[in-house]
N, C-alpha and C positions, 0 to 999 in steps of 0.2 A: 296786933292789933293789922288788920287790914292795911292793905296799900293800895286797894281799889282805885285810889283816886289817882296815887301818886304816877304820874306820867309822865314821860316824856324822849327823850333822845336820846339819855346816856345810856352805856353799856347795861346795866343796871334797871332801867323803865323803860326801854326805849320798843320800838315797831317791834322786835323778835319777841319780847316779852308780853306784847299788849295780849295777845289770844289767851295769855293765861288769869285774867281779869275782866274780859270782855269777850264774852264768847262770839258776839256779830260780827268780830273781825276774821275769824273764822270761815264768813261764810264763802259763799257763790258768787258774790257780784259786787267784790271789794274792789276799791281807786285807792292810787292811783292805778294806773296802766300803761303799756307802752303801746304806742300806736305804728304798727306796719301798713303804711301808707298805700303800697302794692297791694293789700289784699281787702282797703274800703272800698266800697263802692258807693257810686252817687244816689241818692233816691230822691225822685224830682218829690215827690210831697213834703217834702222838707219846707217848710215856709221861713221866710227871715223873721229873726228876733228883733224885739221892739222892746226900748227900755224909755224907761223917763224917768228921770234923777233930780230931787230938786235939792238944792245944797242946804235948804233950810234942813233937811233931816238927818243931818250931819250931826253928832253930840258930843264923845269923847275918842281919845284915842288912848291905849291901854296895850302895858307891857304884863304879860297873866305869866309869865318866866315860860312859855314857850315858842310863843311869836306876840307880835305887831298886831292889833287890828282895831278898826275903827271902827266905831260902832253906830249906828244911825236906828232911828226912829221908826219902827213897824207898826203903828198903831193907826196908822191910816194908809192909802193907797196911795203917797204923793210920788214913791220913788218905789219904780216896781218894773219885772222884767215879764216880758210876755210871749206870743205864740213862737216862733222856732218848734221846738219840738213837743212844746210844753200844754198840757191841759190846764187851763185857768191862770190866773194872775200871781206873780210869787213875789212880797214884799223885799225890798232890802232891809237887812239886819244886820250886816258885819262884814266888812272886809279884812282879808288876812293876807299875812305875805308868809313866805316862804323862803328861806335861802341859804347857799350852802356857805361852806369856811374857805371857799376859793372861786376864782371868776369860772371853773370849768365845770360846775354843777351847782344844784341846789333847785332847780325844778322837780315838781312831784311827775306830773306826764313825761313820758319821756318819747319824741317823735324820731322814729328810726334810727334809733341810737344816740340820738341828740338831750341831752342833757343841760337843758338851757338855766343860767342866772338869772332870768330875766333876759334880754340880751344885749352881748357887750358892745359899746360902741357909744354913740351921742349921748351927751346927757338928757336926760326927761326932763324939759321947765317944768310940767304938770305934776311929778313927783317932789319938787320944791318943798310945797307944803307940809306932807308928811315929814319929809328929811327935818327940816327946820324944828318939827314939834316934839321928836325924837329924844331930843336934847331934855325935856321934859317929861321922860317916864325912861329914864335909864338903867333903874332895876327892877326885878320884879316887883308886881303890886301897886307899882306907881301907873295913875291915869292922869291926863288932864283934858280939860274943853276944848273940843277938835270942832268948829261951826261952817258957816257958810263952804262946805267943802264938795265939790261935784264930782265922784267916780269915774263919770262918764269921759273925763278930760284924759284919764289914762289909757280909753280904749283905743285900738289902730284902726285905721282907716278902712280895712276891709272887713265884713261882718262874714266873712264864710267860715262856717264852722266844723268840727265832727260833733258829735252824739252818740253818747251809751247811759248805760241804767248801773248806776254803780253806789257807792258810799260814802260817807263823811272819812277824809282821809287821816282823821284825828280822832281818840277814844269816844265815846262807846262804837263808833265805827258802824251807824246805825245804815241800812241797806235800802236809803229811798230817795236819793240822788239822784234825778236826770242833769248829765253833765253838759256842758254846752264849752268843747275848747277851741279855740279863737285860733285859724289857721298861721295868723300875720303876730308873731310876736311884737312886744315894742323894746324900745331898745332902751338902755340905760348905759350909763358910765361907770367905771369900775369904781371910781371915787363916792358914788352913789351908792353902790353896793357895799361899801366899807364901810359909809355911816351906819348901816342896816348891822353888819359885823361888830358895831361898839357897844351895841345893845348889851344888858346881862341879864340871863335867864336866873341869876343870884341876888336873891333880895338886897336893902344896904343893910350893911353891916356882915354881910357874909364873906365869904372867900370869893371875891370875884370870880364870875364865871363868865364866858363871851356866849353870846344866842349864836349858836352856828349849827349846821347842818338840821336842824329844824322840819324835815318833810321824809316822809314815809317812802320807799323804794315801793318798785311796781308790784304788783299784785296779779296772781294769775288770770287768764281773762276767760278759763274756763266756759267757751262755747257762747260766749256773749257776742253781738253784732254790735260793731262800731259802723255808724252812717257817715255820711258827707253829705252836704248844703252845695256843694260845689261840685264839677266833672275833673 
């Protein structure tokens, strides 16, 4: 039987094996990447990005065995992102998280060797709503109603960003993503990070397996240009 859809982050089905089943994962425009900021030039043609998010579009929070994600209603233009390097208007479909097994790593994109875990520091008050909901989705396959959440509350103060053309960081890793990477990381506490690590990638009744290190390592840049919206 094909294990095409049985991907994850373990040694037998993790990122090193994705290329065996998902041809796009071998492409020349894969994500994430490591950013070397001394080589990134400011592009004065890049516009500020704009977002309009309506809390009414948040629907559910889900544990799918590989991550925790918040699902939104994208049937209308109520919650959208536009401008910046983007052509057209993009509807918000989901918000997902990636984290490590300890506070010194966990991010997918790497900036000048820095592997963020979120940035460890003071607690992020607006993350509390998500963390409280995690108790309802401890194991794979669980989901719960998650309404009236505004993801813009998680944004940092600065709107500065880097941008490049890449891919989804999960299979099938299609190369159709315009990335906007915010320069300013937001800060969370070590205790808040630990709450994510208390989720399980195993289903209820299975041998418990904590959901940790659910991130893809950086991929080769292969000549792509990364641009900055700031000096």
